[in-house]
N, CA, C and O atoms as a GROMACS GRO file, in nm:
protein
  248
    1MET      N    1  22.443  13.907   6.611
    1MET     CA    2  22.582  13.912   6.635
    1MET      C    3  22.611  13.852   6.773
    1MET      O    4  22.713  13.785   6.788
    2LYS      N    5  22.529  13.871   6.874
    2LYS     CA    6  22.542  13.822   7.010
    2LYS      C    7  22.540  13.668   7.001
    2LYS      O    8  22.616  13.601   7.071
    3ALA      N    9  22.455  13.614   6.918
    3ALA     CA   10  22.439  13.469   6.908
    3ALA      C   11  22.565  13.407   6.855
    3ALA      O   12  22.604  13.299   6.899
    4ARG      N   13  22.632  13.475   6.759
    4ARG     CA   14  22.745  13.428   6.702
    4ARG      C   15  22.868  13.429   6.803
    4ARG      O   16  22.946  13.334   6.803
    5TYR      N   17  22.881  13.527   6.880
    5TYR     CA   18  22.987  13.525   6.986
    5TYR      C   19  22.956  13.421   7.098
    5TYR      O   20  23.048  13.358   7.150
    6PHE      N   21  22.825  13.405   7.133
    6PHE     CA   22  22.787  13.304   7.229
    6PHE      C   23  22.818  13.164   7.172
    6PHE      O   24  22.872  13.081   7.245
    7PHE      N   25  22.788  13.137   7.050
    7PHE     CA   26  22.816  13.014   6.983
    7PHE      C   27  22.968  12.984   6.979
    7PHE      O   28  23.012  12.872   7.007
    8ALA      N   29  23.046  13.088   6.944
    8ALA     CA   30  23.191  13.062   6.939
    8ALA      C   31  23.251  13.037   7.076
    8ALA      O   32  23.344  12.958   7.087
    9ILE      N   33  23.201  13.100   7.181
    9ILE     CA   34  23.244  13.078   7.318
    9ILE      C   35  23.209  12.934   7.364
    9ILE      O   36  23.287  12.866   7.431
   10ILE      N   37  23.082  12.890   7.322
   10ILE     CA   38  23.046  12.758   7.365
   10ILE      C   39  23.140  12.654   7.294
   10ILE      O   40  23.190  12.562   7.357
   11ILE      N   41  23.160  12.673   7.164
   11ILE     CA   42  23.250  12.581   7.088
   11ILE      C   43  23.391  12.580   7.150
   11ILE      O   44  23.450  12.474   7.171
   12LEU      N   45  23.443  12.700   7.178
   12LEU     CA   46  23.579  12.694   7.241
   12LEU      C   47  23.588  12.633   7.374
   12LEU      O   48  23.688  12.570   7.408
   13SER      N   49  23.482  12.652   7.452
   13SER     CA   50  23.479  12.590   7.587
   13SER      C   51  23.472  12.438   7.576
   13SER      O   52  23.542  12.367   7.650
   14VAL      N   53  23.388  12.387   7.484
   14VAL     CA   54  23.378  12.247   7.468
   14VAL      C   55  23.512  12.187   7.417
   14VAL      O   56  23.553  12.081   7.463
   15ALA      N   57  23.574  12.249   7.328
   15ALA     CA   58  23.704  12.206   7.272
   15ALA      C   59  23.809  12.208   7.382
   15ALA      O   60  23.886  12.112   7.393
   16SER      N   61  23.816  12.315   7.464
   16SER     CA   62  23.917  12.316   7.570
   16SER      C   63  23.894  12.208   7.684
   16SER      O   64  23.987  12.155   7.744
   17ILE      N   65  23.768  12.181   7.706
   17ILE     CA   66  23.737  12.076   7.808
   17ILE      C   67  23.775  11.942   7.757
   17ILE      O   68  23.828  11.859   7.831
   18THR      N   69  23.746  11.919   7.620
   18THR     CA   70  23.787  11.791   7.559
   18THR      C   71  23.936  11.769   7.561
   18THR      O   72  23.981  11.660   7.594
   19VAL      N   73  24.016  11.874   7.524
   19VAL     CA   74  24.160  11.869   7.529
   19VAL      C   75  24.208  11.849   7.669
   19VAL      O   76  24.298  11.767   7.692
   20GLY      N   77  24.154  11.917   7.762
   20GLY     CA   78  24.198  11.906   7.902
   20GLY      C   79  24.173  11.778   7.970
   20GLY      O   80  24.244  11.745   8.065
   21ASN      N   81  24.068  11.699   7.924
   21ASN     CA   82  24.037  11.573   7.976
   21ASN      C   83  24.088  11.450   7.893
   21ASN      O   84  24.051  11.335   7.917
   22ALA      N   85  24.171  11.481   7.798
   22ALA     CA   86  24.224  11.376   7.712
   22ALA      C   87  24.318  11.286   7.792
   22ALA      O   88  24.394  11.333   7.876
   23GLN      N   89  24.310  11.154   7.764
   23GLN     CA   90  24.388  11.054   7.833
   23GLN      C   91  24.534  11.046   7.778
   23GLN      O   92  24.548  11.059   7.656
   24PRO      N   93  24.634  11.026   7.851
   24PRO     CA   94  24.773  11.019   7.797
   24PRO      C   95  24.783  10.892   7.707
   24PRO      O   96  24.709  10.794   7.719
   25VAL      N   97  24.881  10.904   7.617
   25VAL     CA   98  24.904  10.790   7.523
   25VAL      C   99  24.965  10.670   7.595
   25VAL      O  100  25.022  10.682   7.704
   26ASP      N  101  24.952  10.551   7.531
   26ASP     CA  102  25.015  10.431   7.582
   26ASP      C  103  25.170  10.448   7.572
   26ASP      O  104  25.222  10.480   7.465
   27PRO      N  105  25.241  10.425   7.684
   27PRO     CA  106  25.388  10.442   7.681
   27PRO      C  107  25.458  10.336   7.611
   27PRO      O  108  25.580  10.346   7.600
   28GLY      N  109  25.391  10.228   7.558
   28GLY     CA  110  25.463  10.121   7.487
   28GLY      C  111  25.487  10.006   7.567
   28GLY      O  112  25.417   9.980   7.665
   29GLY      N  113  25.595   9.927   7.526
   29GLY     CA  114  25.634   9.807   7.594
   29GLY      C  115  25.704   9.835   7.729
   29GLY      O  116  25.730   9.949   7.767
   30ASP      N  117  25.730   9.729   7.796
   30ASP     CA  118  25.799   9.736   7.931
   30ASP      C  119  25.948   9.775   7.899
   30ASP      O  120  26.012   9.719   7.810
   31PRO      N  121  25.997   9.870   7.975
   31PRO     CA  122  26.144   9.901   7.964
   31PRO      C  123  26.231   9.789   8.019
   31PRO      O  124  26.193   9.721   8.114
   32ASP      N  125  26.344   9.771   7.961
   32ASP     CA  126  26.441   9.676   8.008
   32ASP      C  127  26.488   9.709   8.148
   32ASP      O  128  26.514   9.825   8.181
   33VAL      N  129  26.500   9.605   8.230
   33VAL     CA  130  26.551   9.625   8.372
   33VAL      C  131  26.701   9.615   8.370
   33VAL      O  132  26.758   9.518   8.322
   34PRO      N  133  26.766   9.722   8.425
   34PRO     CA  134  26.916   9.708   8.431
   34PRO      C  135  26.964   9.603   8.530
   34PRO      O  136  26.886   9.556   8.614
   35ILE      N  137  27.082   9.567   8.523
   35ILE     CA  138  27.144   9.470   8.611
   35ILE      C  139  27.167   9.542   8.743
   35ILE      O  140  27.227   9.649   8.747
   36THR      N  141  27.116   9.479   8.855
   36THR     CA  142  27.125   9.541   8.985
   36THR      C  143  27.246   9.481   9.058
   36THR      O  144  27.312   9.389   9.011
   37GLY      N  145  27.268   9.534   9.167
   37GLY     CA  146  27.382   9.497   9.253
   37GLY      C  147  27.386   9.347   9.290
   37GLY      O  148  27.492   9.285   9.301
   38ILE      N  149  27.265   9.292   9.310
   38ILE     CA  150  27.262   9.152   9.354
   38ILE      C  151  27.312   9.052   9.251
   38ILE      O  152  27.377   8.952   9.281
   39GLU      N  153  27.276   9.086   9.123
   39GLU     CA  154  27.325   9.000   9.011
   39GLU      C  155  27.475   9.011   9.000
   39GLU      O  156  27.540   8.910   8.971
   40ILE      N  157  27.533   9.124   9.020
   40ILE     CA  158  27.675   9.145   9.016
   40ILE      C  159  27.748   9.074   9.122
   40ILE      O  160  27.857   9.021   9.098
   41LEU      N  161  27.692   9.070   9.239
   41LEU     CA  162  27.749   8.993   9.360
   41LEU      C  163  27.736   8.845   9.333
   41LEU      O  164  27.831   8.772   9.360
   42ILE      N  165  27.630   8.798   9.282
   42ILE     CA  166  27.610   8.652   9.253
   42ILE      C  167  27.717   8.619   9.153
   42ILE      O  168  27.788   8.521   9.176
   43GLY      N  169  27.737   8.690   9.046
   43GLY     CA  170  27.837   8.660   8.945
   43GLY      C  171  27.982   8.664   9.000
   43GLY      O  172  28.066   8.578   8.972
   44ALA      N  173  28.005   8.763   9.078
   44ALA     CA  174  28.144   8.770   9.145
   44ALA      C  175  28.166   8.652   9.237
   44ALA      O  176  28.276   8.597   9.242
   45GLY      N  177  28.064   8.614   9.310
   45GLY     CA  178  28.072   8.500   9.408
   45GLY      C  179  28.092   8.373   9.327
   45GLY      O  180  28.169   8.288   9.370
   46GLY      N  181  28.031   8.355   9.219
   46GLY     CA  182  28.045   8.235   9.136
   46GLY      C  183  28.186   8.234   9.069
   46GLY      O  184  28.246   8.127   9.057
   47ALA      N  185  28.238   8.345   9.028
   47ALA     CA  186  28.376   8.352   8.972
   47ALA      C  187  28.478   8.324   9.085
   47ALA      O  188  28.577   8.253   9.063
   48LEU      N  189  28.455   8.374   9.195
   48LEU     CA  190  28.556   8.353   9.309
   48LEU      C  191  28.553   8.199   9.342
   48LEU      O  192  28.658   8.138   9.359
   49GLY      N  193  28.430   8.138   9.350
   49GLY     CA  194  28.423   7.997   9.387
   49GLY      C  195  28.496   7.911   9.280
   49GLY      O  196  28.570   7.818   9.310
   50LEU      N  197  28.469   7.948   9.153
   50LEU     CA  198  28.534   7.866   9.043
   50LEU      C  199  28.690   7.884   9.050
   50LEU      O  200  28.764   7.789   9.023
   51LYS      N  201  28.738   8.001   9.084
   51LYS     CA  202  28.883   8.025   9.097
   51LYS      C  203  28.938   7.942   9.204
   51LYS      O  204  29.043   7.880   9.188
   52LYS      N  205  28.868   7.938   9.318
   52LYS     CA  206  28.919   7.857   9.433
   52LYS      C  207  28.918   7.710   9.405
   52LYS      O  208  29.010   7.637   9.444
   53LEU      N  209  28.810   7.664   9.333
   53LEU     CA  210  28.801   7.526   9.296
   53LEU      C  211  28.916   7.490   9.200
   53LEU      O  212  28.980   7.386   9.216
   54LEU      N  213  28.939   7.574   9.101
   54LEU     CA  214  29.054   7.542   9.005
   54LEU      C  215  29.187   7.539   9.075
   54LEU      O  216  29.268   7.451   9.047
   55ASN      N  217  29.212   7.637   9.170
   55ASN     CA  218  29.340   7.638   9.242
   55ASN      C  219  29.344   7.517   9.333
   55ASN      O  220  29.453   7.463   9.354
   56LYS      N  221  29.237   7.472   9.389
   56LYS     CA  222  29.247   7.348   9.476
   56LYS      C  223  29.284   7.222   9.387
   56LYS      O  224  29.365   7.138   9.426
   57ARG      N  225  29.224   7.216   9.274
   57ARG     CA  226  29.249   7.104   9.187
   57ARG      C  227  29.395   7.106   9.131
   57ARG      O  228  29.455   7.001   9.107
   58LYS      N  229  29.446   7.225   9.114
   58LYS     CA  230  29.581   7.244   9.064
   58LYS      C  231  29.678   7.196   9.161
   58LYS      O  232  29.773   7.125   9.128
   59LYS      N  233  29.652   7.239   9.292
   59LYS     CA  234  29.740   7.193   9.403
   59LYS      C  235  29.734   7.044   9.428
   59LYS      O  236  29.836   6.986   9.466
   60SER      N  237  29.621   6.979   9.409
   60SER     CA  238  29.615   6.834   9.436
   60SER      C  239  29.673   6.755   9.329
   60SER      O  240  29.709   6.639   9.351
   61ASN      N  241  29.685   6.812   9.206
   61ASN     CA  242  29.743   6.736   9.096
   61ASN      C  243  29.904   6.742   9.102
   61ASN      O  244  29.971   6.652   9.051
   62CYS      N  245  29.961   6.850   9.165
   62CYS     CA  246  30.101   6.857   9.164
   62CYS      C  247  30.173   6.773   9.274
   62CYS      O  248  30.296   6.773   9.281
   0.00000   0.00000   0.00000
C-alpha cells in the first residue's frame, strides 16, 4: 500500500512540474499599429498646404 501512495505522489509531482514549466503559446501575427500623432500632423500639414496653394492660384486667376 505504501508503494502505491509513493508512486501516486511521484506521478502527481512529475505532472505538476511539467505543467508548471510549460511554455506559453505563440501569440500569432503582429498586431496592427494604430495611427499615431505624427501621421495626423503630417496629414493636417499637407491639407493646409494644399488649401493655401489652391487659394493662391484662385487669387492669381482673378
